DOMAR-58513 format. One record per residue (C-alpha): x, y, z. Coordinates in Angstrom, 2 decimals. Last residue first. Layout:
REM residues N
       x       y       z
       X       Y       Z
...
***
This chain:
REM residues 78
       x       y       z
   11.41    6.26    8.92
    8.70    6.23    6.26
    9.60    6.49    2.58
    8.41    8.21   -0.58
    5.37   10.32    0.23
    3.09   12.27   -2.10
    1.64   15.42   -0.57
   -1.59   16.60   -2.20
   -2.86   20.15   -1.65
   -6.61   20.61   -1.82
   -8.97   23.55   -2.28
  -12.53   24.64   -1.55
  -14.03   21.43   -0.14
  -17.58   21.91    1.18
  -19.27   19.04   -0.64
  -17.12   15.93   -1.21
  -16.79   15.46   -5.01
  -13.06   16.36   -4.82
  -12.19   13.39   -2.61
  -13.05   10.16   -4.42
  -12.83   10.94   -8.15
  -10.25   13.74   -8.29
   -8.18   12.46   -5.37
   -8.13    8.91   -6.77
   -7.44   10.14  -10.31
   -4.45   12.14   -9.12
   -3.22    9.23   -7.00
   -3.12    6.87   -9.99
   -3.04    3.45   -8.33
    0.13    1.49   -9.15
    0.66    0.34   -5.59
   -2.71    0.08   -3.85
   -3.90    3.22   -2.12
   -3.51    4.51    1.43
   -4.81    7.89    2.52
   -3.90   10.32    5.28
   -6.00   13.46    5.66
   -4.93   16.85    6.99
   -7.82   19.25    7.50
   -8.38   23.01    7.76
   -5.61   24.37    5.55
   -3.79   27.71    5.67
   -3.22   27.54    9.41
   -4.70   25.30   12.08
   -5.37   21.60   11.61
   -8.19   19.08   11.96
   -7.02   15.50   11.46
   -8.42   12.65    9.37
   -6.82    9.19    9.34
   -6.91    6.13    7.06
   -9.13    7.65    4.43
  -11.69    6.28    1.94
  -14.28    5.08    4.48
  -17.03    7.30    2.96
  -18.24    8.07    6.51
  -14.79    9.39    7.49
  -14.64   11.64    4.41
  -18.19   12.96    4.99
  -17.45   13.58    8.68
  -14.30   15.55    7.85
  -16.18   17.65    5.29
  -18.99   18.42    7.72
  -16.49   19.27   10.48
  -14.60   21.64    8.16
  -17.74   23.36    6.80
  -17.84   26.66    8.72
  -16.04   28.61    6.02
  -15.57   26.53    2.88
  -12.87   23.98    3.41
   -9.13   23.94    2.69
   -7.88   20.36    2.58
   -4.34   19.05    3.04
   -3.94   15.68    1.38
   -1.52   12.98    2.48
   -0.09    9.93    0.75
    0.48    6.30    1.63
    1.18    3.49   -0.86
    0.00    0.00    0.00
***
């Protein structure tokens, strides 16, 4: 499994709704609220060879209340 992270900027007042929708969809490993430029940090795992761009576009972007995303692709855990 290949991990990656997505920072999510939500519409004002929608962070908890977005987090709940992601958790209920069972597409993420972990969902954290954050302070700063983004409202949520979400950890995903996909099968090796999965196109991460397509995954984010098809599974995450349709969630209502998301304004912007920033995907962080990981290489190795220490």
